[in-house]
C-alpha positions as CSV (number, residue, x, y, z in Angstrom):
1,G,7.3,49.5,-30.4
2,T,8.2,50.3,-26.7
3,S,8.4,53.4,-24.9
4,P,10.0,54.2,-21.6
5,W,8.1,53.5,-18.2
6,K,5.9,56.5,-17.3
7,N,3.7,56.4,-14.3
8,P,0.0,55.3,-15.3
9,G,-1.3,58.1,-13.2
10,I,0.3,60.7,-15.3
11,R,-0.1,58.8,-18.6
12,G,-3.8,58.7,-17.9
13,S,-4.3,55.0,-17.8
14,V,-5.1,54.7,-14.1
15,R,-6.9,57.4,-12.2
16,V,-5.9,57.8,-8.4
17,V,-8.3,59.7,-6.0
18,S,-8.0,60.3,-2.3
19,S,-10.2,61.3,0.6
20,S,-7.8,64.2,1.1
21,L,-4.0,65.1,0.6
22,A,-1.7,66.5,3.2
23,K,0.1,69.9,2.0
24,D,3.5,68.5,2.0
25,S,2.4,65.3,0.1
26,H,3.2,64.4,-3.5
27,P,0.4,64.1,-5.7
28,Q,-1.9,61.0,-5.5
29,Y,-0.4,59.6,-8.6
30,A,2.7,59.1,-6.6
31,A,0.9,56.2,-4.9
32,I,1.3,54.1,-7.9
33,G,4.9,55.2,-8.9
34,R,7.9,53.3,-8.6
35,E,9.8,55.6,-6.3
36,T,9.2,55.6,-2.5
37,V,8.1,59.1,-1.7
38,R,5.8,61.0,0.8
39,C,2.2,60.3,-0.4
40,V,-0.2,61.0,2.4
41,T,-3.7,62.0,3.3
42,E,-4.5,64.6,6.1
43,P,-5.0,63.1,9.5
44,K,-8.6,62.6,9.2
45,K,-10.8,59.5,10.2
46,S,-12.1,57.2,7.4
47,S,-9.3,58.3,4.8
48,W,-8.9,56.4,1.8
49,F,-7.2,55.9,-1.8
50,M,-9.1,54.8,-4.9
51,F,-7.2,53.1,-7.7
52,D,-9.4,53.4,-10.9
53,L,-8.1,51.1,-13.7
54,L,-10.8,52.8,-15.9
55,Q,-11.6,50.2,-18.7
56,I,-9.5,47.4,-17.4
57,K,-11.1,44.8,-15.2
58,V,-9.2,42.4,-13.0
59,I,-10.3,39.3,-11.2
60,P,-7.8,40.0,-8.2
61,T,-5.7,37.3,-6.4
62,H,-3.1,39.4,-4.4
63,Y,-2.0,42.9,-3.9
64,T,0.7,44.9,-2.6
65,V,1.2,48.1,-0.7
66,R,4.3,50.1,0.1
67,H,4.7,52.4,2.9
68,Y,5.9,55.9,2.1
69,A,9.3,57.5,2.4
70,S,9.0,59.9,5.3
71,F,9.1,57.9,8.5
72,D,9.2,54.3,10.1
73,T,5.9,55.3,11.8
74,E,2.5,56.1,10.4
75,C,2.3,52.7,8.9
76,L,-1.1,51.1,8.0
77,R,-2.6,49.0,10.6
78,N,-6.5,49.1,10.2
79,W,-7.9,49.2,6.6
80,R,-10.1,47.4,4.2
81,L,-9.1,46.5,0.6
82,E,-12.3,47.2,-1.2
83,A,-13.7,46.9,-4.8
84,C,-16.3,48.2,-7.1
85,N,-17.2,49.2,-10.6
86,N,-19.4,52.1,-10.3
87,S,-17.6,54.9,-8.3
88,Q,-17.2,58.1,-9.7
89,T,-15.7,60.1,-6.8
90,G,-14.1,57.3,-4.6
91,A,-16.7,58.2,-1.7
92,D,-19.6,57.0,-3.7
93,G,-20.1,53.4,-5.3
94,N,-21.2,50.0,-4.0
95,W,-18.0,48.9,-2.5
96,I,-17.3,45.2,-1.4
97,T,-14.5,44.2,1.1
98,L,-12.1,42.1,-0.4
99,M,-10.0,42.0,2.7
100,K,-10.0,43.5,6.2
101,H,-7.0,44.2,8.3
102,V,-7.0,44.7,11.9
103,N,-3.9,45.6,13.8
104,D,-1.9,44.3,10.7
105,T,1.8,44.9,11.3
106,S,3.2,43.7,8.1
107,L,4.5,47.3,6.9
108,N,6.7,48.6,9.8
109,H,9.3,50.8,8.3
110,K,9.6,53.6,5.6
111,G,9.5,51.8,2.1
112,A,8.3,48.7,3.6
113,S,6.5,46.7,1.2
114,F,4.2,43.4,1.7
115,T,2.0,41.3,-0.5
116,W,-1.2,39.6,0.7
117,Q,-3.2,37.0,-1.0
118,I,-6.8,37.9,-1.4
119,P,-9.3,35.1,-0.3
120,A,-10.5,33.6,-3.5
121,Q,-14.4,33.4,-1.8
122,N,-14.2,37.1,-1.1
123,V,-13.6,37.7,-5.0
124,A,-16.1,35.0,-5.9
125,G,-14.8,35.1,-9.3
126,Q,-15.7,38.9,-10.0
127,A,-13.7,41.3,-11.9
128,F,-13.3,45.1,-10.9
129,S,-11.8,48.3,-12.3
130,Q,-11.8,50.1,-9.1
131,Y,-9.8,49.3,-5.9
132,R,-9.9,51.3,-2.7
133,L,-7.8,51.3,0.5
134,F,-10.1,52.4,3.2
135,Q,-8.5,53.1,6.5
136,F,-11.1,52.6,9.3
137,G,-8.9,53.0,12.4
138,V,-5.6,54.6,13.7
139,N,-2.2,53.8,12.2
140,S,1.0,52.6,13.8
141,N,1.6,56.0,15.5
142,Q,-2.2,56.4,16.4
143,H,-2.9,58.8,14.0
144,H,-5.3,58.8,11.1
145,Y,-2.9,59.6,8.2
146,L,-3.0,57.2,5.4
147,S,0.6,56.9,4.1
148,I,1.3,55.1,0.9
149,S,3.8,55.2,-1.7
150,G,3.0,52.1,-3.7
151,F,-0.1,49.9,-4.8
152,D,-0.1,46.9,-7.0
153,I,-3.0,44.6,-7.9
154,Y,-2.4,41.2,-9.3
155,G,-4.8,38.9,-11.0
156,T,-6.4,38.0,-14.3
157,I,-7.5,40.7,-16.8
158,V,-10.9,40.0,-18.1
159,S,-11.7,43.0,-20.2
160,G,-10.4,46.4,-21.3
161,H,-6.9,45.7,-22.5
162,K,-6.9,42.9,-24.9
163,A,-5.0,44.6,-27.4
164,Q,-1.9,44.8,-25.5
165,Y,-2.2,41.8,-23.2
166,G,-4.7,39.3,-24.7
167,A,-7.8,38.0,-22.9
168,G,-7.2,36.3,-19.7
169,A,-3.6,37.7,-19.4
170,Q,-2.1,37.8,-16.1
171,V,-1.5,41.4,-14.4
172,G,1.2,41.8,-11.7
173,G,4.4,43.4,-11.1
174,A,3.4,46.7,-12.4
175,Q,1.9,49.4,-10.5
176,A,-2.0,49.4,-10.4
177,G,-2.1,46.6,-12.8
178,V,-0.8,48.4,-15.8
């Protein structure tokens, strides 16, 4: 049978962790919700959000980020999309860079979203269960807030969810791949 959609962070099928969280932010799981809300770290250098798909491993091809709901400013500009399979906290693990964005202006107003194609040579056919947005410079307002209200990963599921999707099923269009 089917059941109504529920945020996978609340459902427990995806774990979302961040380097910090502003006092007036929604919880971390809001970063993979359907609603555009205020989900933001404290204004600290090297801020990040990690999205852990737990047992699900995906060979990624694209990803989408949605800016938060508060302001047209504070948009991501300088960040890396990273992936690994062995992080416990989000700060540890052997992260590899899938994409590096320098002064990327694709996100430019509240609720804006954009989808990037991940270069296949950066993925090298590898599957990952953990993805991290790591901000290494300032945002559009010259601050260190990492503001996000949506993250989607697209690609091929290779393990961890065969019962529901079947081996090699495509994942996408659903927050954090579930």
